[in-house]
KOLNUPA-51960 format. One record per residue (C-alpha): x, y negated, z; residue number from 0. Coordinates in nm, 4 decimals. Layout:
node X:X; Y:Y; Z:Z; mivex:NUM
...
END
This chain:
node X:2.2641; Y:-10.9218; Z:13.4435; mivex:0
node X:2.0827; Y:-11.1866; Z:13.5678; mivex:1
node X:2.2381; Y:-11.4774; Z:13.7080; mivex:2
node X:1.9247; Y:-11.5551; Z:13.8850; mivex:3
node X:1.9048; Y:-11.1856; Z:14.0223; mivex:4
node X:2.2956; Y:-11.1724; Z:14.1310; mivex:5
node X:2.3932; Y:-11.4895; Z:14.2738; mivex:6
node X:2.4666; Y:-11.3287; Z:14.5848; mivex:7
node X:2.7358; Y:-11.0346; Z:14.3896; mivex:8
node X:2.8739; Y:-11.3264; Z:14.2136; mivex:9
node X:2.9126; Y:-11.5553; Z:14.5193; mivex:10
node X:3.1289; Y:-11.2535; Z:14.7505; mivex:11
node X:3.3580; Y:-11.2443; Z:14.4066; mivex:12
node X:3.4122; Y:-11.5631; Z:14.4381; mivex:13
node X:3.5452; Y:-11.5898; Z:14.6728; mivex:14
node X:3.7521; Y:-11.2846; Z:14.7182; mivex:15
node X:3.8810; Y:-11.4022; Z:14.4238; mivex:16
node X:3.9734; Y:-11.7235; Z:14.6164; mivex:17
node X:4.0885; Y:-11.5257; Z:14.8938; mivex:18
node X:4.3698; Y:-11.2860; Z:14.6779; mivex:19
node X:4.4769; Y:-11.6113; Z:14.5206; mivex:20
node X:4.4986; Y:-11.8076; Z:14.8395; mivex:21
node X:4.7351; Y:-11.5510; Z:14.9515; mivex:22
node X:5.0373; Y:-11.5589; Z:14.7299; mivex:23
node X:5.0134; Y:-11.9797; Z:14.7318; mivex:24
node X:4.9909; Y:-12.0176; Z:15.1186; mivex:25
node X:5.2617; Y:-11.8171; Z:15.1672; mivex:26
node X:5.4219; Y:-12.0777; Z:14.9160; mivex:27
node X:5.3595; Y:-12.3113; Z:15.0894; mivex:28
node X:5.4879; Y:-12.2261; Z:15.3804; mivex:29
node X:5.8178; Y:-12.0773; Z:15.2377; mivex:30
node X:5.8432; Y:-12.5202; Z:15.0517; mivex:31
node X:5.7665; Y:-12.6533; Z:15.3725; mivex:32
node X:5.4431; Y:-12.7754; Z:15.3182; mivex:33
node X:5.3069; Y:-12.6962; Z:15.6486; mivex:34
node X:5.0405; Y:-12.9648; Z:15.6656; mivex:35
node X:4.8330; Y:-12.7705; Z:15.3823; mivex:36
node X:4.9289; Y:-12.4695; Z:15.5031; mivex:37
node X:4.7518; Y:-12.5282; Z:15.8639; mivex:38
node X:4.4639; Y:-12.6562; Z:15.7142; mivex:39
node X:4.4353; Y:-12.3789; Z:15.4657; mivex:40
node X:4.4617; Y:-12.1273; Z:15.6257; mivex:41
node X:4.1607; Y:-12.1381; Z:15.9031; mivex:42
node X:3.9661; Y:-12.1976; Z:15.5821; mivex:43
node X:4.1131; Y:-11.8333; Z:15.4424; mivex:44
node X:3.9928; Y:-11.6981; Z:15.7092; mivex:45
node X:3.7147; Y:-11.8109; Z:15.7514; mivex:46
node X:3.6020; Y:-11.7211; Z:15.3857; mivex:47
node X:3.7321; Y:-11.3726; Z:15.5205; mivex:48
node X:3.3826; Y:-11.4419; Z:15.7330; mivex:49
node X:3.1580; Y:-11.5640; Z:15.5572; mivex:50
node X:3.2685; Y:-11.3095; Z:15.2331; mivex:51
node X:3.1813; Y:-10.9892; Z:15.4832; mivex:52
node X:2.8703; Y:-11.1506; Z:15.6532; mivex:53
node X:2.7091; Y:-11.2208; Z:15.2671; mivex:54
node X:2.8270; Y:-10.8809; Z:15.1525; mivex:55
node X:2.6329; Y:-10.7341; Z:15.4493; mivex:56
node X:2.3145; Y:-10.9067; Z:15.3675; mivex:57
node X:2.2844; Y:-10.8146; Z:15.0584; mivex:58
node X:2.4203; Y:-10.4714; Z:15.0529; mivex:59
node X:2.6883; Y:-10.5801; Z:14.7983; mivex:60
node X:2.9561; Y:-10.4006; Z:14.7015; mivex:61
node X:3.2309; Y:-10.4059; Z:14.4053; mivex:62
node X:3.5080; Y:-10.1535; Z:14.3185; mivex:63
node X:3.7369; Y:-10.5312; Z:14.4561; mivex:64
node X:3.6031; Y:-10.5443; Z:14.7980; mivex:65
node X:3.3725; Y:-10.2425; Z:14.9960; mivex:66
END
């Protein structure tokens, strides 16, 4: 697979991996009382979900980890 032609696929899946990693991290931040980090990273995670979905629809990308 040539990276040049599959860049949208890798980018979209990279965003998905970020969200999968940040879910438990955000919960941990909330439990441990790191509310400043939590309140800034939660909207970032929501924004990456929006961007991920829009890019996947635009480039017609789907994978086992996403729709």
